[in-house]
N, C-alpha and C positions, 0 to 999 in steps of 0.2 A: 502493499500499500505504500502510494507517495502523499507526501505531504508539503505544505506549500514553505519556502528557506523560511527561519526566521535569522533576523535581524545578529547575531553573535557580536558580543560582548569586547569592544578593543581594550587589550590587554597592555599598560603600561609597564612605567616600574617598578610602580607600586605592589603592581599582584602579580610581577612575575617572581619565581620560587630563584631563592641564592643558590649561587655555587656550591656544589656541590653535595646537595638538598638538605643543609644546614638552614636554622632559621632563623633571622637575624633579630634583635635587638627588637626593633617596631613590631615585628611579624608575631614575637613571641610574645607582647605585654597586648595586641590586640586581642590574641583568641586564648587569653588566661582572660581577660574581660568581658569576650564572647563568653567562656564558656561559665565564668561563674555569673551572669548576667540572666543565662541561663537558670543556674541551680536555684540561684536566687529567688528565680520568678517561683519556681516551682517551690522553693521554702516560702510560704504564705500563712497567715492564720489557719487557711483551713489545715492544712499542712501540720501543723503542732497537733490542733485538736483531733485531726482523725487517728496519728501514731498514739495519741492518749487516747484515746475512745478503745481503737484495737489493741493497745497495750496492757487496758483494765478489761476488755471483757476474752483476751483469747492468753494473758501473759508469755511464758517463756516463745510459746508454739506461733508467737508472731514474728517471731524469726526467721522459716520457713518463707514465709509472703512478703517479707522482706527481702527476700534474696530472690524468688521469684519475680517478682516484680522491677526490680533494679535488672537482668539477665530479658526481660521484655524490652524496656526502658531500652536496652542497651542498642538493640535491632532495630527498634525504632530509630534512634535519635541516631544511628549511623546511618542511614536507609537518608534521610532527611537532609540533613550535614552535609552528606555527597554529594545529594541531587542538585541543591541548593546554590550549595558550593561552587565545583566543577559547571554548573550551568550557567553562575550569575547573574538568576533572574532569582526572584519573591515566587513565594511559594502561588500567590494570588495571579501572580505574569504568567507561570508554566500552568495554572491551571485553564487561561483563558487562552492557550497554545493548544492547547488539551480539546478543549471545547470551547466555542465560544461565551462566554457570558458566566464561564463557571466562577472563576477565579473573584467573578463577584458577588457574588452567590457563597462564595469563601469568605471573601472580604466581612457581607454584612454578617454574615454568625458569627464570623471572632470579636469584629466589634459591640454587637448589644452583649453579648455573654462578658465581653472586655467590661464594658461597662458600670455593667451590675454587677461583677465580682471586685470593679475598684473599689465602691462604696464600700464594701467588706474591708476590701485592703485598709481602707482611712479608716476605719472603725476600727480593724487590729491596730492600728501606729495610737490612735486613739485612745484605747486601752492597753499598751504599754507604759504613754504618759504614766497613763492611772497609777501602773502597780512598781512604775517608776518614782514616783514626783507628788500621787494621790494628785493628777492636775483633771478638768473636767476631761471626758473622754470625747467631747467637741471640740474644746478648744486645741484640745492635745493632735486630734484629727488635724483639725483646722491649722495650725503651726507642722505638724508634718509636710500635710500637702505643700507650704510655704517653702520645705527643704525643697522637695523634690524638684519646685516650677523652679528655683534658683539655681538647680542642680543644670537642667534644661536652658535656665536665661547666662548660663557661664561664657565665657569667650571659647573655650576648648572644652565643649559641652559634651561630646565624643569621649576623653580623655576622665572627664568629670564621673561620668557616669562609669567607666570602665573599673576607675579604683576605689567609689563610693561600696558598689557589690564587691567587690575582695578585700576591701579592708571591713564589710560590714561580716560580708560570710565567713572570712575570717574568724572575724569577733562570734560570731552566732554557734558555731562548731568548739571552741575553747570555753565558753562562758558555756557550753551542755556537758559537755567531758566534765567540765570541774563538779556539777551535779552529777552528774553519771557514777565519777570516783568518792564524791560523798555521800551517795545512793544506798553501794557495796553490792547492786548485783550479783546475781547467783551466775556470773559469765557460763560459766561453764558447762547448764543446764541448755543456756539459750543458743552456747555452739553447735550443743548436741541435736537441740530442734530442728537448726539448718538442714540437717541430713534425715533426723528418721525424726519427723512433727509429731507433737502428740496429737494436731487435728491438724488438717487443712483448712482453711475457710476460702473456697472460691471468690465470693463478694470480698474478703480485707484487699486478695490480688488484684482485681479487677477495680475496686475503689484508688486502692494508691499508686497503678498505672493511670488513671483518669485522674485522678490528683496532678501526679510527675510531669506528666506530659499532654494533659488536655486541653483545649482547649487554644488561648497564644502561649501558651508557654514552649509548648515542641520546636514554635518558628524561632524564639526569643535568640538563640546564642546565632543562628544559622544566618539571619537575618541582619543580624548586628555584627557578624563575620564582613557578610557582603557589603554590608556599607561601609566598611572598612579599607575595603579593597584589598583581600584576601581571597581573588574565586583564584578557578582555574585550574586542568589538570595538575600542572605541577604545587599546585597545593594541598594532594590528596593527603598527604603525611599528616599538614600543620591538622587539616579539616575533619582530621578522625580521630586521632591526638584529644584535641576540643572536646568531641562527640563525645566520646567516651569517659574525659577523666571529669567532665559536666552531671554527664551523669553517676558518675562514684564521690564525686563530692554532695550532690545529694543522700545518694545515698549513705556516705558517712555522719551524715546530719542526722539523718533518718536512724541509724542503726544506734547515734550516741545519745539519741530523744529517747528511743525504747529504752534505751538501757535504764537513762535517767527512774522514767517512771515505772521500767519492774524493778530497780532496784525499791523503790517507796511498795509499789504493791506488797511484791513477795515478803518484806515485812510486817505486811498483816497490816497494813495502815488503813484509814477511812479516809477517801476522797471527796473533796466538797463535789458534789453531784452539778454545785452553779461554775465553776471553772476548775475542772478537775486538775490541770496541766499545773496553776498558777499553784494549786493543793500541794499537789505532788514535789513542787521546787520552794516551795514553801519548810514541807514536812521533812526536805532532804537536806534542808540547810537554813532553816528558820529565814530570818525576817530578812538576809541578806538575798536568801534561795528565791524569796518576793521579788525583791528588788531584781538581782539575776534574771528571772522570767520575766519580767518588764521591758527590759533594755534586748532580749532574746528575739520579745514578741517586735517591739517596735522595726528591731533593724530586720526582721522576715517582711512584715507591710511595711516599710517602706520601699523596703529594694522590691515589693513586687508593687508597691503604685509604680513602681520608675520602669519594673519590666513589658509593664501590664499598657502605660500610657505609649509608652515605647513601640512596642512590637502589634498595638493595636489602628496607633497609626500609619506605622511601616504600609496594614494591608490595604491604606487607601490613599498612600501616595505612590509619588516613579522618584527612583535614583536620581535617574538622567533629567527629569520635566519639574519635577520640585525643586522651590526652593529651598534654601534649610531656611531662612527666616520660616519661610510658611509652613515650614516640619514642627519651626518650634514653634511655633501659635498653636499651632494642632493640638500639638503634645500639651500646652500649658492649658488650652481649654480644656483638654481631656479632664487631666486631672483637677479644673476647674469643676467644671460640670459634676464627677462625680465627688467631689469635698462638700461643694451644697446639698447637694443630694443628698448627705452622708445627715450634713448641720439639720438640714431640716429634717429628715423622716426621722432620726436613728443608728438607720442601720436599713440596709435594700430590702423592703415586702419580700413576702415567704414565694409569694406567687413569682415575683419578677425572679427569682433564683431559680424555681422550678425549674424557667422559662430556660435562664440560660443556660444551665444546667444540664439542657434538652439539647442548645444549639452547639452548647460546646463539644458534647456528646455525639452527634451527629456528625459536627466538625473535624472530628478526628480520625472517621475512616474517609473521609470523601477527600480530607487533605495529603495523609498519606494515599490511598490509592492514590489519585495521579499525582504522585513521586514516585511514586516505583513506577505506572505505567510510561512514565518516562524515560524510566531508567529500564524498563523491559522493552518499549516497543517506540521512542523518540528518541535515538541515540544522538539523530540530527542535533538535539540541543546540547549535545551533552559535547560536540567540539569533537566527534570522535573519539571519548574517552571508552576503553572497553571496562563496561561496568563486571564487576566480579557476580559469576552466579549464584554461589556460596550467599554472597551478601544480598541478592535477589529473594533464594527461597527464604534466608534466614525472617526479608521482610518481611513475605507476604504472607507466610505462616505467623510471624505477631501481627500481622493486618486484621486477622481472621480474630485473634479478643477482640481487637476495638471495635466487632462489630457487635457484641457479645458489650461489650460499653456502652455502643448506640441507645441499642436496645431496650437495657437499664435506664438509659437516663431519659427514652420516652415516656418509658414508665407513669411514671408520676404525675404529666401532663394528662396523661389518659384521664390518670386516679383522678384531678381535679375536676375534670368535668362530667368527669360519672359517677 
């Protein structure tokens, strides 16, 4: 089957692979920023809530669900980053080349989901300031949003985004590791459950996958890498390293948070049902633990605000036809609208969250299918790059799991009208 020729992104000095295949300092910094943007976008308020809830429910057996979800995430992110990186095109641009108009459908799903969930991210930032300083969550959320806006308005916004997500990402991991050590979790039991689980919970696995790469999250790092000029077959090694390491960073945070909560639960402590995560941190390290929880929640939320806003706007703008000023104004507007919604409503309405979850759930298999289709049948969009067959097989197998996620995400909508 023949296809109309597609414009090939022009290679520049920035996008050319360095001699000998070694990663230059600027490329290393860019890849580091992209992988932490993806990781910290995944580590949001919902991530903390999910991990805490399943740890309380499943105990050490949750270790198996974490391990399986990480493997599925790697299989999907390897393909997402490689197709977008090698083609030099954003996901929605590839969607429109595969089927005219499909990219705009993908963009609509992503932006709607991003807007609603970003209200939750701003809310999480407000709750984080409350735990840290006792500040009113609405005031804390608004001030946190101003911090995010300031990052994007800075002269070197791209560098600022890269640095803040790396610093806050590392801070979250180190502080949560401190709580994990303090809580004294049964590490041996958890390790045994990785290979010999006491129980297997499919819902936990699919929920983790959806929470880690659902909606805008799966595209955050790849789009950031693309905007930084790290594209083309010459950068496949950098792209691969970034995608895998990003998921591993997310996995490390998931593991240390799981161990922190597990130590408290295994010790027989009773957690406050209103806020189990905060209660666990407090029981592990007293008042200092509560402050640490506030810092972790705030860092998780503010980086998710940055990731959601950046990626959502990348879906409705063009790398070549949209000016930096226009992109910045759109990002600032995105943050301002979601912050105003939080200040007025206090939280995203439940009905909107249900619909946003459905949009995110539907976008995942559609978006992944588009990218895998490009890798399978539209190699003309990859500039002659020979896509590894093993990676395609792994990708399509993992894609089947996203179908299950999509079905589960639509059910609440059906129940809502039922």
